[in-house]
TIRODREN-167402 format. One line per field, with one value per residue (C-alpha): chain; x negated, y negated, z; residue in three letters. Coordinates in Angstrom, 2 decimals. Each point is the difference from the previous one (the first is absolute). Layout:
unit = c(A, ...);
xx = c(X, ...);
yy = c(Y, ...);
zz = c(Z, ...);
code = c(ALA, ...);
END
This chain:
unit = c(A, A, A, A, A, A, A, A, A, A, A, A, A, A, A, A, A, A, A, A, A, A, A, A, A, A, A, A, A, A, A, A, A, A, A, A, A, A, A, A, A, A, A, A, A, A, A, A, A, A, A, A, A, A, A, A, A, A, A, A, A, A, A, A, A, A, A, A, A, A, A, A, A, A, A, A, A, A, A, A, A, A, A, A, A, A, A, A, A, A, A, A, A, A, A, A, A, A, A, A, A, A, A, A, A, A, A, A, A, A, A, A, A, A, A, A, A, A, A, A, A, A, A, A, A, A, A, A, A, A, A, A, A, A, A, A, A, A, A, A, A, A, A, A, A, A, A, A, A, A, A, A, A, A, A, A, A, A, A, A, A, A, A, A, A, A, A, A, A, A, A, A, A, A, A, A, A, A, A, A, A, A, A, A, A, A, A, A, A, A, A, A, A, A, A, A, A, A, A, A, A, A, A, A, A, A, A, A, A, A, A, A, A, A, A, A, A, A, A, A, A, A, A, A, A, A, A, A, A, A, A, A, A, A, A, A, A, A, A, A, A, A, A, A, A, A, A, A, A, A, A, A, A, A, A, A, A, A, A, A, A, A, A, A, A, A, A, A, A, A, A, A, A, A, A, A, A, A, A, A, A, A, A, A, A, A, A, A, A, A, A, A, A, A, A, A, A, A, A, A, A, A, A, A, A, A, A, A, A, A, A, A, A, A, A, A, A, A, A, A, A, A, A, A, A, A, A, A, A, A, A, A, A, A, A, A, A, A, A, A, A, A, A, A, A, A, A, A, A, A, A, A, A, A, A, A, A, A, A, A, A, A, A, A, A, A, A, A, A, A, A, A, A, A, A, A, A, A, A, A, A, A, A, A, A, A, A, A, A, A, A, A, A, A, A, A, A, A, A, A, A, A, A, A, A, A, A, A, A, A, A, A, A, A, A, A, A, A, A, A, A, A, A, A, A, A, A, A, A, A, A, A, A, A, A, A, A, A, A, A, A, A, A, A, A, A, A, A, A, A, A, A, A, A, A, A, A, A, A, A, A, A, A, A, A, A, A, A, A, A, A, A, A, A, A, A, A, A, A, A, A, A, A, A, A, A, A, A, A, A, A, A, A, A, A, A, A, A, A, A, A, A, A, A);
xx = c(-116.15, -1.37, -1.07, 0.89, -2.79, -1.83, -1.89, 0.03, 0.94, 3.50, 2.79, 3.06, 0.15, 2.75, -0.43, 2.47, 2.81, 3.48, 3.06, 3.40, 3.22, 2.71, -0.92, -2.60, -3.61, -1.52, -3.44, -1.43, -3.09, -1.65, -3.54, -1.74, -2.11, -0.20, -3.37, -0.89, -0.93, 1.30, 2.78, 1.74, 2.50, 2.96, 1.22, 2.73, 3.37, 3.14, 0.85, -3.62, -0.16, -2.03, 2.47, 1.01, -3.62, -0.23, 3.24, -1.19, -3.04, 2.24, 2.42, 2.94, 0.34, -1.05, -1.97, 1.51, -3.19, -3.77, -2.06, -0.52, -3.09, -1.17, -3.59, -0.13, 2.80, 3.35, 2.86, 3.78, 1.23, 3.72, 0.57, -1.71, -0.64, -2.20, -2.02, -0.40, -1.37, -2.73, -0.71, 1.74, 2.14, 1.45, 0.91, 2.69, 1.12, 3.28, -1.12, 1.61, -0.23, 2.42, 0.55, 1.61, -2.87, -3.42, -3.25, -1.30, 3.22, -0.23, -3.67, 0.31, 3.38, -0.15, -3.51, 0.61, -2.24, 2.01, -0.42, 2.11, 3.38, -0.44, -1.60, -2.90, 0.46, -3.39, -1.97, 1.95, -0.87, -3.66, -0.15, 1.59, -2.40, -2.92, 1.16, 0.33, -3.50, -1.54, 1.30, -0.19, 3.71, 1.78, 3.69, 1.72, 1.29, 2.97, 1.39, 3.21, -0.81, 3.00, -1.52, -3.27, -0.93, 0.01, -3.81, -0.06, 2.74, -2.18, -2.89, 2.26, 0.78, -3.72, -0.75, 2.71, -1.72, -3.39, 1.49, 0.73, -3.72, 0.60, -2.60, 1.80, 2.29, 2.16, 0.61, 2.95, 0.18, -1.36, -0.46, 3.28, 1.46, -3.18, -1.45, -3.48, -1.91, 1.94, -0.82, -3.70, 0.23, 1.62, -2.75, -2.63, 1.82, 0.41, -3.69, -0.93, 2.27, -1.77, -3.42, 0.96, 0.72, 3.74, 1.29, 2.05, 2.45, 0.98, 3.05, 0.44, 1.37, -2.51, -2.80, -2.43, 0.45, -0.62, -3.18, -1.23, 0.64, -0.22, -2.91, 1.86, 3.05, 2.39, 2.18, 3.38, 2.50, 3.36, -0.87, -3.40, -3.43, -1.71, -3.40, -1.86, -3.29, -2.04, 1.67, -3.11, 0.92, 3.36, 1.25, 3.46, 0.30, -1.06, 2.46, 2.94, -0.80, -0.34, 3.27, 2.08, -1.77, -0.24, -2.07, 0.21, 0.83, 0.93, 2.04, 1.53, 2.05, -0.81, 1.52, 2.93, -0.57, 1.83, 0.03, -0.41, 3.53, 1.69, 3.20, -0.34, 2.02, -0.78, -0.96, -0.81, -0.51, -1.08, 1.33, -0.66, 0.99, -1.25, -2.94, -0.03, -0.85, -0.12, 0.50, -0.17, 0.38, -0.52, 1.61, 0.42, 0.45, 1.90, -2.12, -2.57, -1.43, -0.95, -2.24, 0.12, -3.12, -1.17, -0.69, 2.67, 1.84, -0.61, 3.74, 0.11, 2.76, 1.98, 0.04, 1.24, 2.80, 1.07, 0.24, 1.91, 2.47, -1.08, -0.72, 1.12, -2.70, 0.14, -0.70, -0.91, 1.79, 0.15, 1.08, 0.88, 0.29, 0.20, 2.81, -0.19, 0.03, 1.40, -1.47, 2.89, -0.62, -1.37, 3.31, 0.10, -3.58, 0.71, 3.08, -2.21, -2.49, -2.60, -1.40, -2.58, -2.35, -0.76, -3.30, 1.06, 2.06, 0.82, 0.98, 1.40, 0.77, 1.34, 2.56, -2.07, 2.82, 2.18, -0.21, -2.03, 3.32, 1.23, -3.31, -0.21, 3.58, 0.68, -0.21, 2.13, 2.94, 2.41, -1.02, 1.26, 3.15, 3.50, 2.97, 2.07, -2.39, -2.55, -3.60, -0.78, -2.50, -0.74, -1.04, -2.01, -1.81, -0.82, -1.46, -2.06, -1.27, -1.03, -1.76, -1.87, -1.14, -1.26, -2.00, -1.27, 1.20, -0.76, 2.95, 2.00, 3.43, 1.60, 1.89, -3.20, -1.01, -2.70, -2.02, -1.04, -1.61, -3.72, -1.12, -0.60, 3.44, 1.64, -1.67, 1.28, 3.55, -0.29, -0.94, 2.84, 2.39, -1.41, 0.14, 3.68, 0.88, -1.83, -1.66, -1.09, -2.40, -1.75, -1.83, -2.35, -1.65, -2.92, 1.50, -2.55, -0.65, -0.66, 0.38, -2.45, -1.87, 2.49, 2.99, -1.91, -0.50, 3.73, 0.95, -2.42, 1.51, 3.54, -1.00, -1.58, 3.09, 2.24, -2.07, -0.13, 3.80, -0.09, 0.49, -2.19, -1.81, -1.52, -2.43, -1.37, -2.95, -2.85, -1.91, -2.02, -0.72, 3.75, 0.55, -2.91, 1.22, 3.67, 0.56, -0.16, -0.37, -0.63, 0.92, -2.12, 1.61, -1.62, 1.78, 3.31, -1.29, -1.11, -3.74, -0.92, 1.51, -2.01, 0.64, -1.71, -3.70, 0.23, 1.77, -2.99, -0.48, -2.43, 2.32, 3.00, -1.85, -1.69, 3.37, 1.72, -2.41, 0.51, 1.70, 3.56);
yy = c(-136.37, 3.24, -0.30, 2.70, 2.38, -1.37, 3.20, 0.91, 3.57, -1.01, 1.14, -1.54, -2.93, -1.87, -3.68, -1.41, 2.20, -0.35, 2.20, -0.34, 2.01, -2.43, -1.35, 2.73, -0.95, 3.28, -1.39, -3.31, -1.75, 3.33, -0.11, 3.32, 1.65, 3.62, 1.17, 2.54, 3.42, -0.71, 1.56, -3.00, 0.94, -2.15, 0.55, -1.59, 0.73, 0.36, -3.44, -1.21, -0.53, 3.02, 1.43, -3.48, -0.73, 3.27, -0.67, -3.45, 1.63, 2.58, -2.61, 1.33, -3.42, -3.45, -2.25, -3.35, -2.08, 0.30, 1.81, 3.63, 0.57, 3.01, -0.12, -3.55, -1.18, -1.02, 2.31, 0.01, 3.54, -0.13, 3.75, 3.37, 0.06, -3.11, 1.70, 3.29, -1.91, -1.33, 3.45, -0.62, 2.97, 1.42, 3.26, -0.27, 2.24, 0.60, 1.66, -1.14, 3.13, 1.78, 3.36, 1.69, -0.84, 1.62, -1.20, -1.18, -1.92, -1.80, -0.87, -1.21, -1.76, -3.28, 0.79, 2.99, 0.40, -0.50, 0.78, -2.54, -0.13, 3.48, 1.09, 2.41, 2.51, 1.56, -3.25, -1.23, 3.22, -0.30, -3.52, 1.08, 2.95, -2.38, -2.19, 3.08, 1.13, -3.45, -0.20, 3.75, 0.04, 2.87, 0.87, 2.33, -2.51, 2.23, 0.23, -1.82, -2.77, 0.93, 3.43, -1.44, -0.61, -3.58, -0.03, 1.06, -2.48, -2.70, 1.17, -0.35, -3.58, -0.71, 1.55, -2.15, -3.07, 1.16, 0.63, -3.74, -0.78, -1.40, -2.39, -0.47, 2.44, -0.92, 3.02, -0.72, 2.54, 2.77, 2.62, -0.54, 3.20, 2.09, 2.62, -0.60, 2.06, -1.63, -3.44, 0.97, 0.94, -3.35, -1.83, 1.74, -1.03, -3.61, -0.24, 1.40, -2.61, -2.79, 1.44, -0.04, -3.76, -0.06, -2.50, 1.84, -1.83, 2.39, -0.71, 2.35, 0.15, 2.74, -2.01, 2.93, 0.56, -3.65, -0.06, 3.18, -0.78, -3.77, -2.36, -3.20, -0.74, -2.93, -0.31, -1.74, -1.16, -1.71, -0.81, -1.51, 1.45, 0.28, 1.03, 1.89, 1.77, 3.18, 3.11, 0.62, -3.05, 1.49, 2.65, 1.42, -2.16, -3.20, 0.68, 0.61, -3.15, -1.99, 1.36, -0.52, -2.99, 1.86, 2.61, 3.45, 1.79, 3.66, 1.05, 3.08, -0.14, 2.34, 3.43, 0.67, 2.92, 3.28, 2.93, 3.71, 0.70, -2.70, 1.11, 1.44, -2.18, 1.76, 3.62, 1.04, 3.71, 1.68, -2.82, 0.54, -1.46, 1.51, -1.85, -2.63, 1.47, 3.41, 1.45, -3.29, 0.32, -2.61, -1.63, -3.69, -1.22, -2.95, -3.16, 1.62, -1.54, 2.81, -0.79, 2.01, -0.44, 1.52, -0.84, -1.26, 3.11, 1.97, 0.13, -2.62, -2.20, 2.98, 1.47, -3.29, -0.26, 3.59, -0.71, -3.22, 1.60, -1.43, 3.53, 3.37, 2.53, 3.50, 1.75, -0.59, -1.82, -3.37, -0.65, -3.50, -0.46, 3.75, 0.57, 1.40, -2.79, 0.85, -2.20, -1.41, -3.54, -3.34, -1.14, 3.12, -0.63, -3.65, 1.07, 2.37, -2.69, 0.03, -2.94, -0.18, -2.62, 1.38, -0.09, -2.50, -2.93, -1.03, 3.40, 1.74, -2.60, -3.35, -1.47, -3.02, -2.00, 0.29, -2.02, 0.65, 0.48, 2.66, 1.86, 0.25, 1.00, 2.25, 3.42, -1.20, -1.77, 2.55, -1.22, -3.51, 1.09, 0.88, 1.20, -2.91, -2.98, 1.16, -1.16, -2.07, -2.36, -1.90, 3.15, 1.19, -3.37, -0.10, 3.52, -0.55, -3.31, 1.65, 2.82, -2.48, -1.91, 3.21, 0.88, -3.60, -0.44, -3.46, -1.09, -3.06, 1.57, 3.45, -0.73, -0.44, 2.78, 2.37, -0.39, -3.49, 1.26, 0.76, 3.63, 0.14, -1.37, 2.37, 2.87, -1.35, 0.06, 3.79, 0.05, -2.41, 2.36, 3.00, -1.80, -0.89, 3.67, 0.40, 3.16, 2.91, 1.08, -2.36, 1.27, -2.67, 0.82, -2.36, -2.62, -2.75, 0.51, -3.29, -2.26, -2.41, 0.41, -2.12, 2.05, 3.22, -1.04, -0.71, 3.36, 1.93, -1.74, 0.90, 3.66, -0.07, -1.64, 2.70, 2.74, -1.87, 0.15, 3.75, 0.35, 2.18, -1.22, 1.83, -2.20, 1.04, -2.01, 0.08, -2.44, 2.22, -2.93, -0.50, 3.61, -0.17, -3.30, 0.89, 3.77, 2.14, 3.12, 0.60, 2.75, 0.18, 1.44, 1.44, 1.61, 0.10, 1.61, -1.22, 0.71, -1.75, -1.38, -2.68, -1.85, -2.58, -0.44, 2.70, -2.50, -1.36, -1.05, 2.86, 2.64, -1.26, -0.22, 3.40, 1.60, -1.91, 1.41, 3.60, 2.42, 0.39);
zz = c(123.73, -1.42, -3.62, -2.52, -0.86, -3.05, -0.74, -3.71, 1.00, 1.06, -2.30, 1.66, 2.38, 1.86, 0.79, 2.54, -1.34, 1.52, -0.40, 1.70, -0.11, 1.00, 3.44, 0.55, -0.69, -1.14, -0.93, 1.19, -1.48, -0.75, -1.41, -0.63, -2.72, -1.16, -1.28, -2.68, 1.36, 3.51, 2.06, 1.58, 2.72, 1.07, 3.55, 2.08, 1.56, -2.10, -1.34, 0.21, -3.78, -1.17, -2.47, -1.19, -0.86, -1.92, -1.86, -1.06, -1.62, -1.69, -1.36, 2.03, 1.65, -1.21, 2.35, 0.98, 0.12, 0.08, -2.62, -0.95, -2.12, -2.01, -1.28, 1.43, -2.33, 1.48, -1.01, 0.38, 0.61, -0.69, -0.43, 0.52, -3.76, 0.35, 2.73, -1.89, -3.02, 2.30, 1.45, 3.34, 1.04, 3.20, 1.70, 2.65, 2.85, -1.85, -3.23, -3.27, -2.14, -2.35, 1.74, -3.03, -2.33, -0.32, 1.53, -3.37, -0.71, 3.35, -0.41, -3.60, 0.26, -1.92, -1.28, -2.27, -3.05, -3.19, -3.66, -1.80, 1.76, 1.52, 3.28, -0.43, 2.82, -0.73, 0.12, 3.02, 1.85, -1.01, 1.40, 3.28, 0.31, -0.62, 2.92, 2.23, -0.95, 0.53, 3.56, 0.76, 0.79, -1.74, 0.18, -2.47, -2.60, -0.90, 3.56, 0.85, 2.48, 2.16, 0.66, 1.37, 3.62, 1.30, -0.12, -3.66, -0.89, 1.49, -2.18, -3.04, 1.05, 0.35, -3.40, -1.56, 1.44, -1.26, -3.44, -0.22, 0.29, 3.48, 1.35, 3.32, 1.82, 2.99, 2.24, 2.33, 2.86, -2.27, 2.72, 1.87, -1.47, -0.14, 2.33, 1.45, -2.58, -2.85, 1.40, 0.02, -3.68, -0.77, 1.90, -2.13, -3.17, 1.15, 0.82, -3.43, -1.64, 1.87, -0.84, -3.69, 0.20, 0.73, 2.56, 2.63, 2.26, 2.79, 2.18, 2.94, 3.55, 0.86, 1.55, 0.31, -3.73, -0.80, 2.09, -1.66, -3.65, -0.56, -0.65, 0.87, 2.16, -0.19, 3.08, -0.32, 2.61, -0.60, -3.61, 0.76, -0.54, 3.36, -1.37, -2.72, 0.61, -0.30, 1.42, 2.08, 2.10, 1.06, 2.42, 0.55, 3.12, -1.82, -2.83, 2.34, 1.97, -3.23, -1.41, 3.12, 1.54, 3.32, 1.78, -1.58, 3.25, -0.06, -3.03, 1.65, 3.21, 2.86, -0.58, 2.37, 2.36, -0.48, 2.41, -0.66, 1.25, -2.09, -1.70, -3.50, -2.40, -3.28, -0.69, -3.56, -0.65, -3.25, -2.17, -3.71, -3.34, -3.26, -1.59, 2.78, 3.43, 1.65, 3.48, 1.91, 3.77, 2.73, 3.03, 0.80, 3.57, 1.37, -0.20, -2.29, -3.16, -2.37, -2.96, -3.22, -2.13, -3.27, -3.61, -2.38, -1.22, 3.21, 0.74, 2.76, -1.43, -1.28, 3.52, 1.49, -2.57, 0.71, 3.74, -0.70, -2.39, -3.34, -1.23, 1.38, 1.07, -1.47, 3.29, 3.62, 2.79, 1.77, 3.56, 1.22, 3.77, 0.51, -2.49, -3.50, -2.58, -3.40, -2.73, -2.04, -1.18, 1.20, 1.48, 2.17, 1.18, 0.84, 1.96, 1.99, 0.96, -2.77, -1.95, -2.75, -1.40, -3.51, -1.86, -2.67, 1.22, -3.57, -1.42, 3.09, 2.62, -1.10, -2.38, -0.94, -1.58, 3.11, 3.21, 3.13, 1.83, -2.44, -0.15, 3.78, 0.81, -2.99, 1.75, 2.93, -1.67, 1.44, 3.45, -0.80, -1.82, 1.23, -2.01, 1.27, -0.26, -2.58, 0.32, 3.10, -1.63, 3.19, 1.87, -3.01, -0.23, 3.72, 0.08, -3.15, 1.35, 3.28, -1.84, -2.22, 3.09, 1.59, -3.11, -0.41, -3.59, -1.39, -2.15, -0.97, 0.46, 0.21, -3.22, -2.04, -2.39, 1.28, -3.22, 1.15, 3.22, 0.18, -0.18, 3.74, 0.80, -2.48, 1.86, 3.32, -1.44, -0.16, 3.68, 0.84, -1.74, 1.86, 3.35, -0.48, 0.18, 3.33, -1.32, 2.15, -2.74, -2.43, -3.08, -1.40, -3.35, -0.78, 2.38, -0.72, -3.72, -1.79, 3.05, 1.58, 3.28, 1.96, -1.18, 0.73, 3.59, 0.41, -1.55, 2.24, 3.02, -1.17, -0.35, 3.45, 1.54, -1.46, 1.59, 3.33, 0.34, -0.44, -3.73, -2.18, -3.11, -2.96, -1.92, -3.40, -1.24, -2.50, 2.24, 2.31, 2.34, 0.38, 1.03, 2.47, 1.47, 0.42, 0.36, 3.15, -2.12, -3.71, -2.42, -3.15, -3.14, -3.11, -2.95, 1.85, 3.21, 3.42, 0.11, 3.25, 3.19, 1.81, 3.25, 2.19, -0.78, -2.69, -2.28, -1.93, -3.59, -0.63, 1.46, -1.96, -3.33, 0.37, 0.69, -2.82, -2.57, 1.13, -2.32, 1.25);
code = c(MET, GLU, LYS, PRO, ASN, SER, SER, PRO, SER, ARG, LEU, VAL, SER, PHE, GLU, LYS, VAL, ASN, LYS, SER, PHE, GLY, ALA, THR, ASN, ALA, LEU, ILE, ASP, CYS, SER, VAL, SER, PHE, GLU, VAL, GLY, LYS, ILE, HIS, ALA, LEU, VAL, GLY, GLU, ASN, GLY, ALA, GLY, LYS, SER, THR, LEU, GLY, LYS, LEU, ILE, LEU, GLY, VAL, HIS, LYS, HIS, ASP, SER, GLY, ALA, ILE, LYS, VAL, ASP, ASP, SER, GLU, VAL, TYR, LEU, SER, SER, PRO, ARG, ASP, SER, VAL, LYS, LEU, GLY, LEU, VAL, GLY, ILE, SER, GLN, GLU, LEU, SER, LEU, LEU, PRO, ASP, ARG, SER, VAL, VAL, ASP, ASN, ILE, ALA, ILE, GLY, ARG, GLU, THR, THR, ILE, GLY, PRO, PHE, VAL, SER, SER, LYS, GLN, THR, LEU, GLU, LYS, VAL, LEU, ALA, VAL, MET, LYS, LYS, TYR, ASP, LEU, TYR, ILE, ASP, PRO, THR, SER, LEU, VAL, GLY, SER, LEU, SER, VAL, ALA, ASP, GLN, GLN, LYS, VAL, GLU, ILE, LEU, ARG, ALA, LEU, ASN, THR, ASN, ALA, ARG, LEU, ILE, VAL, PHE, ASP, GLU, PRO, THR, ALA, ARG, LEU, ALA, SER, HIS, GLN, ALA, GLU, GLN, LEU, HIS, THR, LEU, VAL, ARG, SER, LEU, ALA, ASP, SER, GLY, THR, VAL, VAL, ILE, TYR, ILE, SER, HIS, PHE, LEU, GLU, GLU, VAL, LEU, LYS, ILE, SER, ASP, THR, ILE, SER, LEU, LEU, ARG, ASN, GLY, LYS, LYS, VAL, ARG, THR, GLY, PRO, THR, SER, ASN, GLU, THR, LYS, LYS, SER, LEU, ILE, GLU, GLY, MET, THR, GLY, SER, ASP, ALA, GLY, ASN, LEU, PHE, PRO, LYS, LYS, PRO, LYS, ILE, THR, ALA, ASN, SER, GLU, VAL, ILE, LEU, LYS, VAL, LYS, GLY, LEU, SER, ARG, ILE, ASN, GLU, PHE, LYS, ASP, ILE, SER, PHE, GLU, LEU, LYS, LYS, GLY, GLU, ILE, LEU, GLY, ILE, ALA, GLY, LEU, VAL, GLY, SER, GLY, ARG, SER, GLU, LEU, ALA, HIS, ALA, ILE, TYR, GLY, ASN, ARG, VAL, PRO, ASP, SER, GLY, SER, ILE, GLU, LEU, TYR, GLY, LYS, GLU, PHE, ILE, VAL, LYS, ASP, VAL, ALA, HIS, SER, ILE, LYS, ASN, GLY, MET, ALA, MET, VAL, PRO, GLU, SER, ARG, ARG, ASP, GLN, GLY, LEU, ILE, LEU, GLU, ARG, SER, LEU, LEU, GLU, ASN, THR, SER, LEU, PRO, TYR, LEU, LYS, LYS, PHE, THR, SER, TRP, LEU, TYR, GLY, LEU, ASN, LYS, SER, GLU, GLU, TYR, ASN, GLU, VAL, ASP, ALA, SER, CYS, LEU, THR, THR, MET, ILE, LYS, HIS, SER, GLY, LEU, GLU, LYS, GLU, VAL, GLN, TYR, LEU, SER, GLY, GLY, ASN, GLN, GLN, LYS, VAL, LEU, PHE, ALA, ARG, ALA, ALA, MET, GLY, LYS, PRO, ARG, LEU, LEU, LEU, ALA, ASP, GLU, PRO, THR, ARG, GLY, VAL, ASP, ILE, GLY, ALA, LYS, LYS, VAL, ILE, TYR, GLU, LEU, ILE, SER, GLN, LEU, SER, LYS, VAL, GLY, GLU, ALA, VAL, ILE, ILE, ILE, SER, SER, GLU, VAL, GLU, GLU, ILE, ILE, GLY, VAL, ALA, HIS, ARG, THR, LEU, VAL, MET, SER, ARG, GLY, LYS, ILE, VAL, ALA, GLU, LEU, SER, GLY, ASP, GLU, ILE, THR, LYS, THR, ALA, ILE, MET, GLU, ALA, ALA, PHE, LYS, GLU, GLY);
END
């Protein structure tokens, strides 16, 4: 049995900690220590116990048994307030900011400087500016948080944590919504925090990122800690094998072949929308997987939503299967053979409080309904069940609410929904965001299968490796324009990034 680290530099340690949710054992006999000044990464598939471990430290959940120690003294963290008092704070993928309040209000909330019963705005601002200066992280304190980019909102969240005199910060998928250059900036900040003596717990599905930034890695599988050791002892292959319990294999399926004379499914010509994208023209052939790369804010997602019917372009034209396609609304696009997996499954894709059945069949209810008999629930159930089998969703019943599925399975629900419509054109925006390596592999195979049966796919991704591994051809966007078109061996990380940073 591995003994907990007894080094005096440890700040937090778990000793045989257990946590269950009903019949699900989320964390089993977990013993691990987190040292001062170290970046300690947690890796594992969805459901491995990473986020549960982080939430036990943050007081979001209470452990069932075992011991949690801070400064070598056993503690009972029954609420986030208990953790904050000890300097244990967290930054999650889903930011918890007040969009209608200023930067200074968000950073200082709950810790404002007061004079008697009144808040001193001047002294509160001075304190916030001092924190910004200390960590060389400046954002206009008067700006409304809702007007900031995702990257700057994340900085506000970090500053709020630092304003609490944090000794330990849990970063849960911090770069999932960031472009490559923004992720690099975050890495620099995280390293500076560790160098200043802060304990950093880093949870990420991006294995290259984990190997690059961390000092120590704890690998979890099915609620159990597999091992903890120096990052230098690990490789991407060893991590994948440790996480899944099997050989890493090849993450990306072989790209289906397309021919030069394949039928053109989609033709976009001169498509523009003010302040979003301008003069976009391209063709998409039957069976082709087209990647669209670029930095956040380059217009990639806006273009996809315009093609799909979520927003109407100001000018330009679209042809679908050789016929003019008039953008009206999503229902019109679905009727004409389109499907979309949106960027944010929580905000744009799923109704978390509704069942797996309802989430999957929602766009197609008319198909199962007649004026005489109403909704044919048996037919609806059978088709949803078949689609869930195809997309390999792990669930305990189609009637269960989607919010209780893991992140990877929630993402697969979007693909199950898309597959039900038997789309001729699939638009997938960040299709593997926030999912584990096993779910990624399934999703890549689903995309490949769609193209093999003659459908066309547009994939938008901030993960350059994903674009390289999946796409036949790639368009790179910058400032709302297409600045490069790459195909075959031309699709490299260097070529994509150089084009992405061009002035549009």
